[in-house]
Backbone atoms as SQL, in Angstrom:
CREATE TABLE atoms (id INTEGER PRIMARY KEY, chain TEXT, resi INTEGER, resn TEXT, atom TEXT, x REAL, y REAL, z REAL);
INSERT INTO atoms VALUES
  (1, 'A', 1, 'UNK', 'N', -22.901, 61.571, 15.100),
  (2, 'A', 1, 'UNK', 'CA', -21.943, 59.677, 15.517),
  (3, 'A', 1, 'UNK', 'C', -22.950, 59.497, 16.747),
  (4, 'A', 2, 'UNK', 'N', -24.346, 59.814, 16.970),
  (5, 'A', 2, 'UNK', 'CA', -24.979, 59.279, 17.890),
  (6, 'A', 2, 'UNK', 'C', -25.118, 57.531, 17.567),
  (7, 'A', 3, 'UNK', 'N', -24.273, 56.912, 18.659),
  (8, 'A', 3, 'UNK', 'CA', -24.397, 55.078, 18.692),
  (9, 'A', 3, 'UNK', 'C', -25.056, 54.584, 19.131),
  (10, 'A', 4, 'UNK', 'N', -25.433, 55.410, 20.571),
  (11, 'A', 4, 'UNK', 'CA', -26.588, 54.991, 21.899),
  (12, 'A', 4, 'UNK', 'C', -27.851, 55.059, 20.623),
  (13, 'A', 5, 'UNK', 'N', -28.478, 54.537, 20.601),
  (14, 'A', 5, 'UNK', 'CA', -29.958, 54.735, 20.602),
  (15, 'A', 5, 'UNK', 'C', -31.121, 55.077, 22.035),
  (16, 'A', 6, 'UNK', 'N', -30.061, 53.802, 22.753),
  (17, 'A', 6, 'UNK', 'CA', -31.508, 54.086, 24.198),
  (18, 'A', 6, 'UNK', 'C', -30.820, 54.160, 25.274),
  (19, 'A', 7, 'UNK', 'N', -31.013, 53.919, 26.345),
  (20, 'A', 7, 'UNK', 'CA', -31.681, 55.087, 27.213),
  (21, 'A', 7, 'UNK', 'C', -30.942, 56.675, 26.521),
  (22, 'A', 8, 'UNK', 'N', -32.217, 57.520, 25.901),
  (23, 'A', 8, 'UNK', 'CA', -31.252, 58.904, 25.622),
  (24, 'A', 8, 'UNK', 'C', -30.250, 59.711, 26.525),
  (25, 'A', 9, 'UNK', 'N', -31.194, 59.109, 28.021),
  (26, 'A', 9, 'UNK', 'CA', -30.809, 60.078, 29.220),
  (27, 'A', 9, 'UNK', 'C', -30.716, 58.888, 30.032),
  (28, 'A', 10, 'UNK', 'N', -29.824, 58.845, 31.682),
  (29, 'A', 10, 'UNK', 'CA', -30.341, 58.119, 32.790),
  (30, 'A', 10, 'UNK', 'C', -29.294, 58.434, 33.787),
  (31, 'A', 11, 'UNK', 'N', -29.920, 58.238, 35.254),
  (32, 'A', 11, 'UNK', 'CA', -29.474, 58.673, 36.121),
  (33, 'A', 11, 'UNK', 'C', -28.924, 57.375, 36.515),
  (34, 'A', 12, 'UNK', 'N', -27.478, 57.657, 36.943),
  (35, 'A', 12, 'UNK', 'CA', -27.322, 55.895, 38.146),
  (36, 'A', 12, 'UNK', 'C', -27.383, 56.385, 39.039),
  (37, 'A', 13, 'UNK', 'N', -27.734, 57.896, 39.689),
  (38, 'A', 13, 'UNK', 'CA', -27.721, 57.934, 41.037),
  (39, 'A', 13, 'UNK', 'C', -26.221, 57.397, 41.392),
  (40, 'A', 14, 'UNK', 'N', -25.724, 57.951, 42.750),
  (41, 'A', 14, 'UNK', 'CA', -25.196, 57.665, 43.864),
  (42, 'A', 14, 'UNK', 'C', -25.098, 58.134, 45.041),
  (43, 'A', 15, 'UNK', 'N', -24.049, 56.886, 46.482),
  (44, 'A', 15, 'UNK', 'CA', -23.904, 57.514, 47.522),
  (45, 'A', 15, 'UNK', 'C', -22.890, 58.771, 47.956),
  (46, 'A', 16, 'UNK', 'N', -23.280, 59.642, 48.982),
  (47, 'A', 16, 'UNK', 'CA', -21.937, 60.480, 49.405),
  (48, 'A', 16, 'UNK', 'C', -22.169, 60.718, 50.627),
  (49, 'A', 17, 'UNK', 'N', -21.806, 61.286, 51.196),
  (50, 'A', 17, 'UNK', 'CA', -21.591, 61.747, 52.780),
  (51, 'A', 17, 'UNK', 'C', -21.120, 60.118, 53.336),
  (52, 'A', 18, 'UNK', 'N', -21.085, 61.365, 55.263),
  (53, 'A', 18, 'UNK', 'CA', -20.671, 60.281, 55.829),
  (54, 'A', 18, 'UNK', 'C', -21.982, 59.486, 56.795),
  (55, 'A', 19, 'UNK', 'N', -22.345, 58.503, 57.283),
  (56, 'A', 19, 'UNK', 'CA', -22.916, 57.392, 57.878),
  (57, 'A', 19, 'UNK', 'C', -22.713, 57.938, 59.217),
  (58, 'A', 20, 'UNK', 'N', -23.343, 57.925, 59.842),
  (59, 'A', 20, 'UNK', 'CA', -22.641, 58.665, 61.218),
  (60, 'A', 20, 'UNK', 'C', -23.288, 57.422, 62.651),
  (61, 'A', 21, 'UNK', 'N', -22.521, 57.297, 62.995),
  (62, 'A', 21, 'UNK', 'CA', -22.806, 56.323, 64.297),
  (63, 'A', 21, 'UNK', 'C', -23.787, 56.457, 65.552),
  (64, 'A', 22, 'UNK', 'N', -24.859, 55.392, 65.905),
  (65, 'A', 22, 'UNK', 'CA', -24.739, 54.070, 65.724),
  (66, 'A', 22, 'UNK', 'C', -25.024, 53.725, 64.081),
  (67, 'A', 23, 'UNK', 'N', -24.847, 52.755, 63.252),
  (68, 'A', 23, 'UNK', 'CA', -24.987, 52.536, 62.013),
  (69, 'A', 23, 'UNK', 'C', -26.239, 51.876, 62.482),
  (70, 'A', 24, 'UNK', 'N', -27.481, 52.124, 61.635),
  (71, 'A', 24, 'UNK', 'CA', -28.585, 51.291, 62.099),
  (72, 'A', 24, 'UNK', 'C', -28.677, 50.405, 60.865),
  (73, 'A', 25, 'UNK', 'N', -29.349, 49.424, 61.408),
  (74, 'A', 25, 'UNK', 'CA', -29.488, 48.113, 60.115),
  (75, 'A', 25, 'UNK', 'C', -30.045, 48.574, 59.384),
  (76, 'A', 26, 'UNK', 'N', -30.772, 49.976, 59.070),
  (77, 'A', 26, 'UNK', 'CA', -31.482, 50.482, 57.412),
  (78, 'A', 26, 'UNK', 'C', -30.262, 50.812, 57.044),
  (79, 'A', 27, 'UNK', 'N', -28.909, 51.114, 57.181),
  (80, 'A', 27, 'UNK', 'CA', -27.903, 51.628, 56.546),
  (81, 'A', 27, 'UNK', 'C', -27.341, 49.660, 55.955),
  (82, 'A', 28, 'UNK', 'N', -27.671, 48.628, 56.307),
  (83, 'A', 28, 'UNK', 'CA', -27.164, 48.002, 56.322),
  (84, 'A', 28, 'UNK', 'C', -25.743, 47.561, 55.873),
  (85, 'A', 29, 'UNK', 'N', -25.658, 48.486, 57.378),
  (86, 'A', 29, 'UNK', 'CA', -23.635, 47.884, 57.502),
  (87, 'A', 29, 'UNK', 'C', -22.576, 47.201, 57.060),
  (88, 'A', 30, 'UNK', 'N', -21.654, 46.984, 57.151),
  (89, 'A', 30, 'UNK', 'CA', -20.492, 46.237, 56.941),
  (90, 'A', 30, 'UNK', 'C', -20.436, 46.110, 58.062),
  (91, 'A', 31, 'UNK', 'N', -19.115, 44.681, 58.305),
  (92, 'A', 31, 'UNK', 'CA', -18.349, 44.513, 59.511),
  (93, 'A', 31, 'UNK', 'C', -16.972, 45.420, 59.609),
  (94, 'A', 32, 'UNK', 'N', -16.636, 46.161, 58.694),
  (95, 'A', 32, 'UNK', 'CA', -15.460, 46.874, 58.368),
  (96, 'A', 32, 'UNK', 'C', -16.839, 48.144, 58.641),
  (97, 'A', 33, 'UNK', 'N', -17.481, 49.233, 58.146),
  (98, 'A', 33, 'UNK', 'CA', -17.791, 50.029, 58.269),
  (99, 'A', 33, 'UNK', 'C', -18.431, 50.124, 59.513),
  (100, 'A', 34, 'UNK', 'N', -18.481, 49.368, 60.720),
  (101, 'A', 34, 'UNK', 'CA', -19.248, 49.188, 61.907),
  (102, 'A', 34, 'UNK', 'C', -17.815, 49.006, 63.093),
  (103, 'A', 35, 'UNK', 'N', -16.762, 48.268, 62.747),
  (104, 'A', 35, 'UNK', 'CA', -16.053, 48.467, 63.320),
  (105, 'A', 35, 'UNK', 'C', -15.443, 50.050, 62.814),
  (106, 'A', 36, 'UNK', 'N', -15.332, 50.992, 61.555),
  (107, 'A', 36, 'UNK', 'CA', -14.319, 52.392, 61.671),
  (108, 'A', 36, 'UNK', 'C', -15.580, 53.083, 61.796),
  (109, 'A', 37, 'UNK', 'N', -16.672, 52.739, 62.765),
  (110, 'A', 37, 'UNK', 'CA', -17.535, 53.883, 62.594),
  (111, 'A', 37, 'UNK', 'C', -16.962, 53.926, 64.327),
  (112, 'A', 38, 'UNK', 'N', -16.732, 53.162, 64.753),
  (113, 'A', 38, 'UNK', 'CA', -16.129, 53.090, 66.716),
  (114, 'A', 38, 'UNK', 'C', -15.508, 53.718, 66.491),
  (115, 'A', 39, 'UNK', 'N', -14.286, 53.326, 65.984),
  (116, 'A', 39, 'UNK', 'CA', -13.335, 53.661, 65.754),
  (117, 'A', 39, 'UNK', 'C', -13.266, 55.278, 65.466),
  (118, 'A', 40, 'UNK', 'N', -14.176, 55.494, 64.527),
  (119, 'A', 40, 'UNK', 'CA', -13.554, 56.331, 64.713),
  (120, 'A', 40, 'UNK', 'C', -14.274, 57.731, 65.965),
  (121, 'A', 41, 'UNK', 'N', -15.573, 57.147, 66.097),
  (122, 'A', 41, 'UNK', 'CA', -16.000, 57.480, 67.008),
  (123, 'A', 41, 'UNK', 'C', -15.592, 57.906, 67.910),
  (124, 'A', 42, 'UNK', 'N', -14.385, 56.824, 68.568),
  (125, 'A', 42, 'UNK', 'CA', -13.843, 56.970, 69.858),
  (126, 'A', 42, 'UNK', 'C', -12.420, 58.106, 69.610),
  (127, 'A', 43, 'UNK', 'N', -12.411, 58.165, 67.783),
  (128, 'A', 43, 'UNK', 'CA', -11.506, 59.552, 67.785),
  (129, 'A', 43, 'UNK', 'C', -9.905, 58.407, 67.927),
  (130, 'A', 44, 'UNK', 'N', -10.000, 57.797, 67.246),
  (131, 'A', 44, 'UNK', 'CA', -8.500, 56.993, 66.969),
  (132, 'A', 44, 'UNK', 'C', -7.647, 57.673, 66.146),
  (133, 'A', 45, 'UNK', 'N', -6.208, 58.449, 66.678),
  (134, 'A', 45, 'UNK', 'CA', -5.790, 59.159, 64.603),
  (135, 'A', 45, 'UNK', 'C', -6.074, 58.553, 63.612),
  (136, 'A', 46, 'UNK', 'N', -6.639, 59.455, 62.203),
  (137, 'A', 46, 'UNK', 'CA', -6.449, 58.749, 61.618),
  (138, 'A', 46, 'UNK', 'C', -7.546, 58.040, 61.032),
  (139, 'A', 47, 'UNK', 'N', -8.232, 57.209, 61.548),
  (140, 'A', 47, 'UNK', 'CA', -9.818, 56.591, 61.264),
  (141, 'A', 47, 'UNK', 'C', -10.043, 57.530, 60.778),
  (142, 'A', 48, 'UNK', 'N', -11.382, 57.928, 59.135),
  (143, 'A', 48, 'UNK', 'CA', -11.692, 58.274, 58.480),
  (144, 'A', 48, 'UNK', 'C', -13.389, 58.463, 59.656),
  (145, 'A', 49, 'UNK', 'N', -14.153, 58.681, 59.560),
  (146, 'A', 49, 'UNK', 'CA', -15.631, 58.393, 59.484),
  (147, 'A', 49, 'UNK', 'C', -16.045, 57.335, 58.299),
  (148, 'A', 50, 'UNK', 'N', -16.973, 56.667, 57.887),
  (149, 'A', 50, 'UNK', 'CA', -17.155, 55.435, 57.602),
  (150, 'A', 50, 'UNK', 'C', -18.126, 56.345, 56.219),
  (151, 'A', 51, 'UNK', 'N', -18.225, 56.116, 54.563),
  (152, 'A', 51, 'UNK', 'CA', -18.789, 57.197, 54.120),
  (153, 'A', 51, 'UNK', 'C', -20.054, 56.207, 53.197),
  (154, 'A', 52, 'UNK', 'N', -20.775, 56.658, 53.377),
  (155, 'A', 52, 'UNK', 'CA', -22.139, 55.923, 52.873),
  (156, 'A', 52, 'UNK', 'C', -21.627, 55.066, 51.651),
  (157, 'A', 53, 'UNK', 'N', -22.605, 54.015, 50.614),
  (158, 'A', 53, 'UNK', 'CA', -21.767, 53.471, 49.355),
  (159, 'A', 53, 'UNK', 'C', -23.032, 52.182, 49.273),
  (160, 'A', 54, 'UNK', 'N', -22.982, 52.152, 47.278),
  (161, 'A', 54, 'UNK', 'CA', -24.442, 51.278, 47.247),
  (162, 'A', 54, 'UNK', 'C', -24.213, 49.887, 48.163),
  (163, 'A', 55, 'UNK', 'N', -25.261, 50.147, 48.205),
  (164, 'A', 55, 'UNK', 'CA', -25.515, 48.074, 49.119),
  (165, 'A', 55, 'UNK', 'C', -27.367, 47.539, 48.193),
  (166, 'A', 56, 'UNK', 'N', -27.418, 48.604, 46.722),
  (167, 'A', 56, 'UNK', 'CA', -28.124, 47.529, 46.046),
  (168, 'A', 56, 'UNK', 'C', -27.689, 48.747, 44.980),
  (169, 'A', 57, 'UNK', 'N', -28.000, 47.603, 43.779),
  (170, 'A', 57, 'UNK', 'CA', -27.527, 47.983, 42.279),
  (171, 'A', 57, 'UNK', 'C', -28.339, 47.170, 41.030),
  (172, 'A', 58, 'UNK', 'N', -29.319, 47.808, 40.648),
  (173, 'A', 58, 'UNK', 'CA', -29.480, 47.225, 39.163),
  (174, 'A', 58, 'UNK', 'C', -28.958, 47.360, 37.770),
  (175, 'A', 59, 'UNK', 'N', -29.618, 46.407, 37.056),
  (176, 'A', 59, 'UNK', 'CA', -29.219, 45.925, 35.664),
  (177, 'A', 59, 'UNK', 'C', -29.671, 47.383, 35.520),
  (178, 'A', 60, 'UNK', 'N', -28.662, 47.747, 33.880),
  (179, 'A', 60, 'UNK', 'CA', -29.449, 48.702, 32.750),
  (180, 'A', 60, 'UNK', 'C', -29.610, 48.540, 30.952),
  (181, 'A', 61, 'UNK', 'N', -30.517, 48.630, 30.266),
  (182, 'A', 61, 'UNK', 'CA', -29.947, 47.898, 29.314),
  (183, 'A', 61, 'UNK', 'C', -29.820, 49.363, 28.216),
  (184, 'A', 62, 'UNK', 'N', -28.798, 48.582, 27.153),
  (185, 'A', 62, 'UNK', 'CA', -28.169, 49.946, 25.800),
  (186, 'A', 62, 'UNK', 'C', -29.231, 49.714, 25.006),
  (187, 'A', 63, 'UNK', 'N', -29.544, 50.150, 23.366),
  (188, 'A', 63, 'UNK', 'CA', -29.428, 50.437, 22.313),
  (189, 'A', 63, 'UNK', 'C', -28.780, 50.496, 21.885),
  (190, 'A', 64, 'UNK', 'N', -27.844, 49.764, 20.657),
  (191, 'A', 64, 'UNK', 'CA', -26.776, 51.071, 19.865),
  (192, 'A', 64, 'UNK', 'C', -26.614, 50.211, 18.994),
  (193, 'A', 65, 'UNK', 'N', -25.632, 51.087, 18.200),
  (194, 'A', 65, 'UNK', 'CA', -25.086, 50.425, 16.761),
  (195, 'A', 65, 'UNK', 'C', -23.390, 50.024, 17.409),
  (196, 'A', 66, 'UNK', 'N', -23.219, 48.411, 16.663),
  (197, 'A', 66, 'UNK', 'CA', -21.617, 48.240, 16.778),
  (198, 'A', 66, 'UNK', 'C', -21.643, 48.016, 15.225),
  (199, 'A', 67, 'UNK', 'N', -20.965, 48.188, 14.147),
  (200, 'A', 67, 'UNK', 'CA', -20.616, 47.514, 13.170),
  (201, 'A', 67, 'UNK', 'C', -21.877, 48.521, 12.266),
  (202, 'A', 68, 'UNK', 'N', -22.531, 47.225, 11.668),
  (203, 'A', 68, 'UNK', 'CA', -23.788, 47.437, 11.204),
  (204, 'A', 68, 'UNK', 'C', -24.786, 46.118, 12.109),
  (205, 'A', 69, 'UNK', 'N', -24.423, 46.520, 13.008),
  (206, 'A', 69, 'UNK', 'CA', -25.782, 45.457, 14.169),
  (207, 'A', 69, 'UNK', 'C', -26.180, 46.358, 14.915),
  (208, 'A', 70, 'UNK', 'N', -27.718, 46.707, 15.044),
  (209, 'A', 70, 'UNK', 'CA', -27.807, 46.930, 16.021),
  (210, 'A', 70, 'UNK', 'C', -28.454, 46.267, 16.947),
  (211, 'A', 71, 'UNK', 'N', -27.210, 46.000, 18.579),
  (212, 'A', 71, 'UNK', 'CA', -27.726, 45.666, 19.656),
  (213, 'A', 71, 'UNK', 'C', -27.873, 46.158, 20.939),
  (214, 'A', 72, 'UNK', 'N', -28.645, 45.473, 21.565),
  (215, 'A', 72, 'UNK', 'CA', -29.548, 45.031, 23.069),
  (216, 'A', 72, 'UNK', 'C', -28.284, 44.695, 23.792),
  (217, 'A', 73, 'UNK', 'N', -27.920, 45.547, 24.431),
  (218, 'A', 73, 'UNK', 'CA', -27.145, 44.615, 26.187),
  (219, 'A', 73, 'UNK', 'C', -27.845, 45.321, 27.210),
  (220, 'A', 74, 'UNK', 'N', -27.417, 43.892, 28.325),
  (221, 'A', 74, 'UNK', 'CA', -27.617, 44.753, 29.849),
  (222, 'A', 74, 'UNK', 'C', -26.451, 44.769, 30.575),
  (223, 'A', 75, 'UNK', 'N', -26.292, 45.864, 31.061),
  (224, 'A', 75, 'UNK', 'CA', -25.441, 46.323, 31.869),
  (225, 'A', 75, 'UNK', 'C', -25.236, 45.891, 33.509),
  (226, 'A', 76, 'UNK', 'N', -25.090, 44.679, 34.063),
  (227, 'A', 76, 'UNK', 'CA', -25.411, 44.540, 35.721),
  (228, 'A', 76, 'UNK', 'C', -24.966, 45.438, 36.545),
  (229, 'A', 77, 'UNK', 'N', -25.214, 46.001, 37.432),
  (230, 'A', 77, 'UNK', 'CA', -24.835, 47.131, 38.831),
  (231, 'A', 77, 'UNK', 'C', -24.031, 48.663, 38.222),
  (232, 'A', 78, 'UNK', 'N', -25.187, 48.481, 37.684),
  (233, 'A', 78, 'UNK', 'CA', -24.782, 49.955, 36.643),
  (234, 'A', 78, 'UNK', 'C', -25.888, 51.732, 37.447),
  (235, 'A', 79, 'UNK', 'N', -27.057, 51.189, 38.371),
  (236, 'A', 79, 'UNK', 'CA', -27.442, 52.079, 38.792),
  (237, 'A', 79, 'UNK', 'C', -27.577, 51.741, 40.343),
  (238, 'A', 80, 'UNK', 'N', -27.815, 52.559, 41.018),
  (239, 'A', 80, 'UNK', 'CA', -27.889, 52.313, 42.747),
  (240, 'A', 80, 'UNK', 'C', -29.141, 53.021, 42.799),
  (241, 'A', 81, 'UNK', 'N', -29.325, 52.110, 43.559),
  (242, 'A', 81, 'UNK', 'CA', -31.331, 51.280, 44.268),
  (243, 'A', 81, 'UNK', 'C', -31.186, 51.997, 45.798),
  (244, 'A', 82, 'UNK', 'N', -29.688, 51.466, 47.232),
  (245, 'A', 82, 'UNK', 'CA', -29.938, 51.757, 48.223),
  (246, 'A', 82, 'UNK', 'C', -28.752, 52.219, 48.164),
  (247, 'A', 83, 'UNK', 'N', -28.399, 52.687, 49.319),
  (248, 'A', 83, 'UNK', 'CA', -27.235, 53.413, 49.824),
  (249, 'A', 83, 'UNK', 'C', -27.237, 53.073, 51.037),
  (250, 'A', 84, 'UNK', 'N', -26.084, 53.130, 51.647),
  (251, 'A', 84, 'UNK', 'CA', -25.793, 52.193, 53.312),
  (252, 'A', 84, 'UNK', 'C', -24.452, 52.688, 53.672);
């Protein structure tokens, strides 16, 4: 009962791990992430290290069957292209 024809397989990728302080410009850190990294570095109780998160996403198109129709639909922001 395969209803999705394409892509047969895809990698959406993901971001994992901590972003160490100082957060360089290549990490595209938000102000919140910078403040949290500083507080964590100062050993403020209960403040965890900044976690890497997606900073750039791209769409992916799917070809599938819905009822008796063949549909191609692009889903936005589904593939991780960059982390920071």
